[in-house]
Backbone as JSON, one array per atom type, in Angstrom:
{
  "sequence": "XXXXXXXXXXXXXXXXXXXXXXXXXXXXXXXXXXXXXXXXXXXXXXXXXXXXXXXXXXXXXXXXXXXXXXXXXXXXXXXXXXXXXXXXXXXXXXXXXXXXXXXXXXXXXXXXXXXXXXXXXXXXXXXXXXXXXXXXXXXXXXXXXXXXXXXXXXXXXXXXXXXXXXXXXXXXXXXXXXXXXXXXX",
  "N": [[244.67, 165.85, 111.89], [243.13, 166.47, 109.7], [240.9, 167.65, 110.89], [241.97, 170.03, 111.87], [242.73, 171.39, 109.51], [240.23, 171.5, 108.2], [238.83, 172.98, 110.1], [240.19, 175.48, 110.09], [239.81, 176.35, 107.4], [236.99, 176.16, 107.17], [236.14, 177.97, 109.15], [237.27, 180.41, 108.24], [236.16, 180.69, 105.58], [233.45, 180.56, 106.26], [232.98, 182.85, 107.97], [233.76, 184.93, 106.29], [232.01, 184.74, 104.06], [229.49, 184.7, 105.33], [229.34, 187.21, 106.56], [229.45, 188.75, 104.37], [231.8, 189.99, 103.55], [233.52, 192.4, 101.82], [231.86, 191.94, 99.64], [231.85, 189.19, 99.31], [229.91, 187.13, 99.51], [228.18, 187.6, 97.38], [229.97, 187.32, 95.26], [230.74, 184.66, 95.64], [228.33, 183.43, 95.08], [228.07, 184.08, 92.35], [230.39, 182.81, 91.31], [229.81, 180.15, 91.98], [227.7, 179.57, 90.29], [229.05, 179.76, 87.89], [230.77, 177.59, 88.01], [229.09, 175.43, 87.84], [228.09, 172.5, 86.11], [226.82, 172.25, 82.76], [225.88, 174.86, 82.48], [224.65, 175.66, 84.86], [222.0, 174.76, 85.13], [218.89, 174.76, 86.65], [219.71, 175.72, 89.16], [219.12, 178.29, 89.73], [217.34, 179.03, 91.66], [218.6, 179.17, 94.07], [219.75, 181.58, 96.15], [221.77, 184.46, 97.16], [221.29, 184.84, 99.86], [220.85, 182.24, 100.82], [223.44, 181.15, 100.58], [224.76, 182.76, 102.44], [223.47, 182.0, 104.8], [224.13, 179.25, 104.94], [226.9, 179.54, 105.1], [227.05, 180.72, 107.59], [226.59, 178.54, 109.25], [228.95, 177.1, 108.84], [230.69, 179.04, 109.87], [230.12, 178.94, 112.56], [230.51, 176.23, 113.23], [233.12, 175.74, 112.39], [235.18, 176.87, 114.22], [234.78, 175.15, 116.43], [235.43, 172.6, 115.43], [238.07, 173.14, 114.72], [239.3, 173.69, 117.24], [238.89, 171.22, 118.54], [240.42, 169.61, 116.84], [242.97, 170.74, 117.21], [243.34, 170.12, 119.91], [243.44, 167.34, 119.74], [245.8, 167.06, 118.23], [247.63, 168.16, 120.04], [247.46, 166.35, 122.16], [248.53, 164.17, 120.98], [247.02, 162.41, 119.56], [246.38, 162.8, 116.95], [246.76, 161.69, 113.64], [247.26, 159.08, 114.32], [245.71, 157.03, 113.31], [245.97, 156.26, 110.15], [245.0, 156.98, 106.72], [243.37, 154.43, 104.84], [244.98, 152.45, 102.27], [244.62, 153.79, 99.02], [242.81, 152.58, 96.29], [244.14, 151.96, 92.99], [242.38, 152.41, 90.81], [240.63, 154.27, 91.87], [242.23, 156.53, 92.16], [242.79, 157.02, 89.47], [240.21, 157.62, 88.5], [239.67, 159.89, 90.06], [241.71, 161.57, 89.1], [240.82, 161.86, 86.46], [238.4, 163.23, 86.86], [239.35, 165.6, 88.05], [240.93, 166.47, 85.93], [238.98, 167.04, 83.95], [237.55, 169.04, 85.31], [239.55, 171.02, 85.6], [240.05, 171.53, 82.9], [237.56, 172.63, 82.15], [237.53, 174.95, 83.72], [239.76, 176.33, 82.84], [239.46, 176.69, 80.13], [238.69, 178.86, 77.31], [236.33, 180.31, 78.01], [236.26, 179.8, 80.68], [236.17, 180.01, 84.29], [238.59, 180.3, 85.82], [240.35, 181.08, 83.8], [239.28, 183.57, 83.07], [239.63, 184.92, 85.5], [242.41, 184.94, 85.58], [243.07, 186.47, 83.31], [242.01, 189.05, 83.81], [243.01, 189.66, 86.22], [245.11, 191.01, 88.87], [248.54, 190.79, 90.03], [248.37, 189.43, 92.48], [245.94, 188.04, 92.26], [246.57, 186.4, 90.11], [248.59, 184.8, 91.19], [247.04, 183.49, 93.09], [245.27, 182.06, 91.43], [247.08, 180.41, 90.07], [248.13, 179.06, 92.29], [245.83, 177.76, 93.25], [245.25, 176.04, 91.1], [247.62, 174.49, 91.05], [247.54, 173.35, 93.61], [245.3, 171.7, 93.44], [246.11, 169.81, 91.55], [248.34, 168.8, 92.93], [247.06, 167.66, 95.12], [245.76, 165.42, 94.0], [247.98, 164.0, 93.05], [249.34, 163.48, 95.47], [247.39, 161.95, 96.67], [247.54, 159.66, 95.14], [250.15, 158.8, 95.77], [249.93, 158.44, 98.46], [250.53, 160.36, 100.37], [249.51, 161.65, 103.07], [249.77, 163.93, 104.8], [250.78, 165.87, 103.06], [248.67, 165.95, 101.3], [246.74, 167.21, 102.87], [248.01, 169.65, 103.28], [248.1, 170.64, 100.66], [245.37, 170.83, 100.18], [244.6, 172.76, 102.09], [246.16, 174.93, 101.17], [245.04, 175.3, 98.61], [242.45, 176.01, 99.38], [242.94, 178.44, 100.72], [243.95, 179.94, 98.61], [241.67, 179.99, 97.04], [240.04, 181.52, 98.72], [241.41, 183.93, 98.53], [240.86, 184.57, 95.87], [238.13, 184.83, 96.07], [237.87, 187.12, 97.57], [238.96, 189.02, 95.94], [238.8, 191.49, 93.23], [235.92, 191.44, 91.05], [235.68, 189.49, 88.0], [234.49, 190.99, 85.99], [234.98, 193.56, 86.69], [237.76, 195.7, 86.53], [240.94, 195.29, 88.13], [241.94, 197.4, 90.84], [244.04, 199.93, 90.02], [245.14, 202.08, 91.19], [245.31, 205.72, 91.55], [244.22, 207.6, 88.72], [245.37, 209.73, 86.02], [243.4, 211.63, 85.65], [242.18, 211.66, 88.12], [244.17, 212.68, 89.77], [244.5, 215.25, 88.85], [242.44, 216.68, 89.8], [240.04, 216.97, 88.47]],
  "CA": [[245.13, 166.92, 111.02], [242.0, 166.85, 108.86], [240.05, 168.56, 111.67], [242.63, 171.34, 111.93], [242.61, 172.03, 108.2], [238.82, 171.79, 107.99], [238.45, 174.06, 111.01], [240.75, 176.75, 109.6], [239.14, 176.75, 106.17], [235.57, 176.35, 107.45], [235.97, 179.22, 109.9], [237.58, 181.55, 107.37], [235.14, 180.79, 104.55], [232.16, 180.83, 106.9], [232.86, 184.24, 108.42], [233.89, 185.84, 105.15], [230.79, 184.71, 103.25], [228.32, 185.04, 106.16], [229.31, 188.66, 106.79], [229.53, 189.36, 103.04], [232.99, 190.83, 103.59], [233.94, 192.85, 100.5], [230.98, 191.36, 98.62], [232.24, 187.79, 99.09], [228.75, 186.26, 99.32], [227.71, 187.8, 96.01], [230.98, 186.74, 94.37], [230.63, 183.21, 95.8], [227.12, 183.06, 94.34], [228.4, 184.16, 90.93], [231.35, 181.76, 90.98], [229.19, 178.83, 92.07], [226.94, 179.36, 89.06], [230.01, 179.58, 86.8], [231.36, 176.27, 88.14], [228.08, 174.39, 87.65], [228.08, 171.92, 84.77], [225.67, 172.51, 81.89], [225.42, 176.23, 82.61], [223.93, 175.9, 86.09], [220.58, 174.5, 84.93], [218.15, 174.38, 87.84], [220.24, 176.24, 90.4], [218.84, 179.71, 89.85], [216.5, 179.28, 92.83], [219.47, 179.38, 95.22], [220.21, 182.96, 96.14], [222.88, 184.87, 98.02], [220.88, 184.62, 101.25], [221.09, 180.83, 101.15], [224.88, 180.98, 100.79], [225.12, 183.41, 103.7], [222.96, 181.16, 105.88], [224.98, 178.07, 104.97], [228.22, 179.97, 105.57], [226.92, 180.93, 109.02], [226.77, 177.24, 109.9], [230.4, 176.85, 108.82], [231.34, 180.0, 110.75], [229.93, 178.5, 113.94], [231.07, 174.88, 113.42], [234.55, 175.74, 112.12], [236.03, 176.99, 115.41], [234.65, 173.96, 117.28], [236.22, 171.54, 114.8], [239.47, 173.56, 114.82], [239.77, 173.5, 118.61], [238.99, 169.78, 118.83], [241.57, 169.11, 116.09], [244.19, 171.19, 117.89], [243.46, 169.33, 121.14], [243.91, 166.01, 119.34], [247.22, 167.18, 117.86], [248.39, 168.42, 121.27], [247.48, 165.12, 122.95], [249.23, 163.14, 120.23], [246.06, 161.48, 118.96], [246.24, 163.08, 115.52], [247.62, 160.94, 112.75], [247.51, 157.72, 114.77], [245.04, 156.12, 112.37], [246.12, 156.82, 108.81], [244.03, 156.6, 105.71], [243.68, 153.15, 104.2], [245.53, 152.64, 100.93], [243.61, 154.12, 98.02], [243.0, 151.75, 95.09], [244.61, 152.67, 91.8], [241.24, 152.83, 90.0], [240.07, 155.48, 92.47], [243.13, 157.63, 91.81], [242.58, 157.3, 88.04], [238.91, 158.3, 88.39], [239.86, 161.22, 90.64], [242.52, 162.34, 88.15], [239.97, 162.2, 85.32], [237.46, 164.27, 87.3], [240.12, 166.83, 88.21], [241.3, 166.91, 84.6], [237.81, 167.67, 83.32], [237.26, 170.28, 86.03], [240.56, 172.01, 85.24], [239.81, 171.91, 81.51], [236.4, 173.52, 82.11], [237.82, 176.24, 84.34], [240.85, 177.0, 82.13], [239.17, 176.95, 78.72], [238.55, 180.27, 76.98], [235.22, 180.91, 78.75], [236.29, 179.28, 82.04], [236.28, 180.95, 85.42], [239.99, 180.59, 86.16], [240.94, 181.83, 82.69], [238.84, 184.97, 83.21], [240.3, 185.48, 86.68], [243.81, 185.15, 85.21], [243.2, 187.53, 82.32], [241.7, 190.4, 84.33], [243.54, 189.79, 87.57], [246.41, 191.59, 89.17], [249.52, 189.75, 90.34], [247.88, 188.63, 93.6], [244.93, 187.11, 91.75], [247.23, 185.4, 89.27], [249.25, 183.86, 92.1], [245.98, 182.69, 93.68], [244.79, 181.14, 90.4], [248.14, 179.41, 89.88], [248.18, 178.26, 93.52], [244.65, 176.9, 93.28], [245.45, 174.99, 90.1], [248.72, 173.64, 91.5], [247.14, 172.57, 94.79], [244.37, 170.65, 93.01], [246.93, 168.76, 90.93], [249.15, 168.21, 93.99], [246.19, 166.82, 95.94], [245.56, 164.14, 93.31], [249.27, 163.3, 93.04], [249.59, 162.97, 96.82], [246.43, 160.87, 96.9], [248.11, 158.48, 94.49], [251.35, 158.36, 96.48], [249.61, 158.18, 99.86], [251.09, 161.4, 101.25], [248.37, 162.24, 103.77], [250.07, 165.27, 105.3], [250.89, 166.77, 101.92], [247.31, 166.14, 100.77], [246.1, 168.23, 103.7], [248.67, 170.93, 102.99], [247.64, 171.13, 99.35], [243.96, 171.18, 100.35], [244.56, 174.05, 102.79], [246.7, 175.96, 100.27], [244.02, 175.56, 97.6], [241.36, 176.74, 100.03], [243.36, 179.82, 100.97], [244.01, 180.6, 97.3], [240.28, 180.23, 96.67], [239.58, 182.67, 99.5], [242.0, 185.14, 97.95], [240.08, 184.88, 94.66], [236.8, 185.23, 96.51], [237.95, 188.48, 98.09], [239.51, 189.92, 94.92], [237.8, 192.15, 92.38], [235.17, 190.56, 90.15], [236.27, 189.46, 86.66], [233.91, 192.02, 85.13], [235.53, 194.85, 87.07], [239.21, 195.62, 86.52], [241.6, 195.48, 89.41], [242.25, 198.79, 91.14], [245.44, 200.2, 89.69], [245.56, 203.33, 91.82], [244.71, 206.92, 90.97], [244.53, 207.88, 87.33], [245.8, 211.12, 85.82], [242.23, 212.5, 85.81], [241.93, 211.78, 89.55], [245.2, 213.5, 90.41], [244.45, 216.64, 88.4], [241.38, 217.35, 90.52], [238.85, 217.11, 87.64]],
  "C": [[243.99, 167.42, 110.12], [241.12, 167.86, 109.6], [240.67, 169.95, 111.75], [242.46, 172.08, 110.61], [241.16, 172.41, 107.93], [238.36, 172.95, 108.86], [238.96, 175.42, 110.55], [239.98, 177.23, 108.37], [237.66, 177.01, 106.4], [235.3, 177.64, 108.19], [236.18, 180.42, 108.99], [236.5, 181.75, 106.3], [233.79, 181.17, 105.15], [232.0, 182.29, 107.28], [232.93, 185.22, 107.26], [232.61, 185.89, 104.34], [229.58, 185.14, 104.08], [228.21, 186.54, 106.4], [229.35, 189.44, 105.49], [230.68, 190.37, 102.98], [233.45, 191.12, 102.17], [233.13, 192.21, 99.37], [231.25, 189.89, 98.34], [231.04, 186.88, 98.85], [228.22, 186.39, 97.9], [228.68, 187.18, 95.01], [230.94, 185.21, 94.44], [229.42, 182.69, 95.04], [227.41, 183.05, 92.84], [229.35, 183.05, 90.51], [230.73, 180.37, 91.04], [228.35, 178.54, 90.84], [227.88, 179.12, 87.88], [230.63, 178.18, 86.83], [230.38, 175.14, 87.87], [228.16, 173.83, 86.23], [226.77, 172.24, 84.05], [225.07, 173.89, 82.12], [224.6, 176.51, 83.86], [222.43, 175.7, 85.96], [219.95, 174.06, 86.25], [218.67, 174.92, 89.15], [219.93, 177.72, 90.61], [217.99, 180.04, 91.06], [217.33, 179.54, 94.08], [220.05, 180.79, 95.14], [221.36, 183.21, 97.08], [222.55, 184.62, 99.49], [221.1, 183.19, 101.71], [222.57, 180.59, 101.42], [225.32, 181.61, 102.11], [224.66, 182.58, 104.89], [223.82, 179.91, 106.04], [226.37, 178.41, 105.5], [228.19, 180.25, 107.08], [227.09, 179.64, 109.81], [228.25, 176.89, 109.95], [231.14, 177.79, 109.78], [231.21, 179.6, 112.21], [230.57, 177.13, 114.2], [232.58, 174.86, 113.24], [235.43, 175.88, 113.34], [235.96, 175.78, 116.34], [235.5, 172.82, 116.74], [237.71, 171.87, 114.9], [240.03, 173.3, 116.22], [239.88, 172.02, 118.94], [240.17, 169.16, 118.07], [242.89, 169.49, 116.74], [244.41, 170.43, 119.19], [243.96, 167.93, 120.82], [245.38, 166.03, 118.95], [248.07, 167.35, 119.11], [248.51, 167.16, 122.11], [248.19, 163.98, 122.23], [248.31, 162.13, 119.58], [245.94, 161.68, 117.45], [247.22, 162.24, 114.73], [247.88, 159.52, 113.2], [246.86, 156.69, 113.85], [245.08, 156.76, 110.99], [245.01, 156.38, 107.88], [244.38, 155.22, 105.16], [244.24, 153.4, 102.81], [244.4, 152.84, 99.91], [243.87, 153.24, 96.79], [243.39, 152.59, 93.88], [243.46, 153.18, 90.93], [240.63, 154.13, 90.54], [240.92, 156.69, 92.12], [242.96, 158.01, 90.34], [241.27, 158.05, 87.83], [239.02, 159.72, 88.93], [240.66, 162.11, 89.7], [241.69, 162.74, 86.93], [238.99, 163.31, 85.68], [238.17, 165.61, 87.44], [240.55, 167.37, 86.85], [240.17, 167.61, 83.87], [237.49, 169.0, 83.99], [238.27, 171.37, 85.67], [240.39, 172.45, 83.78], [238.66, 172.89, 81.43], [236.73, 174.9, 82.68], [238.92, 177.02, 83.63], [240.57, 177.22, 80.65], [238.87, 178.43, 78.54], [237.45, 180.97, 77.78], [235.2, 180.48, 80.21], [236.56, 180.34, 83.09], [237.73, 181.3, 85.72], [240.7, 181.35, 85.05], [240.57, 183.3, 82.8], [239.51, 185.65, 84.39], [241.76, 185.8, 86.35], [243.95, 186.36, 84.31], [242.96, 188.92, 82.89], [242.34, 190.65, 85.68], [244.86, 190.52, 87.66], [247.35, 190.46, 89.58], [249.06, 188.87, 91.5], [246.85, 187.62, 93.12], [245.57, 186.03, 90.88], [247.97, 184.37, 90.11], [248.2, 182.94, 92.73], [245.44, 181.67, 92.68], [245.82, 180.03, 90.18], [248.25, 178.49, 91.1], [247.01, 177.3, 93.63], [244.8, 175.74, 92.31], [246.51, 173.99, 90.55], [248.29, 172.77, 92.68], [246.16, 171.46, 94.42], [245.15, 169.49, 92.39], [247.76, 168.05, 92.0], [248.31, 167.29, 94.88], [246.01, 165.44, 95.3], [246.86, 163.34, 93.29], [249.56, 162.7, 94.41], [248.61, 161.88, 97.21], [246.96, 159.57, 96.31], [249.32, 157.91, 95.22], [251.1, 158.07, 97.95], [250.2, 159.18, 100.83], [249.99, 162.18, 101.95], [248.63, 163.68, 104.21], [250.14, 166.26, 104.15], [249.55, 166.97, 101.22], [246.6, 167.24, 101.55], [246.7, 169.61, 103.45], [248.2, 171.49, 101.66], [246.18, 171.54, 99.41], [243.83, 172.54, 101.02], [245.08, 175.17, 101.9], [245.69, 176.3, 99.18], [242.85, 176.33, 98.17], [241.72, 178.2, 100.28], [243.49, 180.6, 99.66], [242.59, 180.91, 96.8], [239.69, 181.39, 97.44], [240.15, 183.97, 98.96], [241.26, 185.54, 96.68], [238.69, 185.38, 95.03], [236.78, 186.68, 96.98], [238.48, 189.49, 97.08], [238.41, 190.6, 94.13], [237.14, 191.16, 91.44], [235.8, 190.59, 88.77], [235.71, 190.55, 85.76], [234.43, 193.41, 85.49], [237.05, 194.75, 87.1], [239.77, 195.83, 87.92], [241.95, 196.95, 89.59], [243.74, 199.02, 90.9], [245.93, 201.49, 90.29], [244.93, 204.51, 91.13], [245.15, 207.12, 89.53], [244.94, 209.35, 87.2], [244.62, 212.07, 85.98], [241.93, 212.69, 87.29], [242.93, 212.72, 90.2], [245.15, 214.95, 89.97], [243.31, 217.41, 89.06], [240.12, 217.55, 89.66], [237.99, 215.9, 87.7]]
}
């Protein structure tokens, strides 16, 4: 199941960023700097071209992993060897890391807060879905729900792709024609 989820997300992210669809590579570059701790110190040397090249690898490897995962599911080999039980200390550490990451992204100057404030309803649903899926992933990790962990991971990835393809936080969402546009001036 992991191969199927990884293949779907890797293929989608890879092709979208590699082809710079709707400026996704530039937005991914901007968002990656915003997510870096300590203001992205030392990462300014990585440019958009690097992200596009790396995404090209995902765009080529994703379909291969997806097809092999689907073949394993079809043959009944998927899910035969489950994850070993996760120790409680690991879940606590993971929850602390996720808590800090969510605090950083939802604080006043955080990326998700900015996306929420300037976003349209689709972007707000994507932000809420991304936040919910991250929390659900940690909860399912603690309870050992492997399938639901994969579902939350895939849902979070798809919500992240929706944010990646949306308008930039500095530009307002398109609200349609204005009165000046419709009057012909």
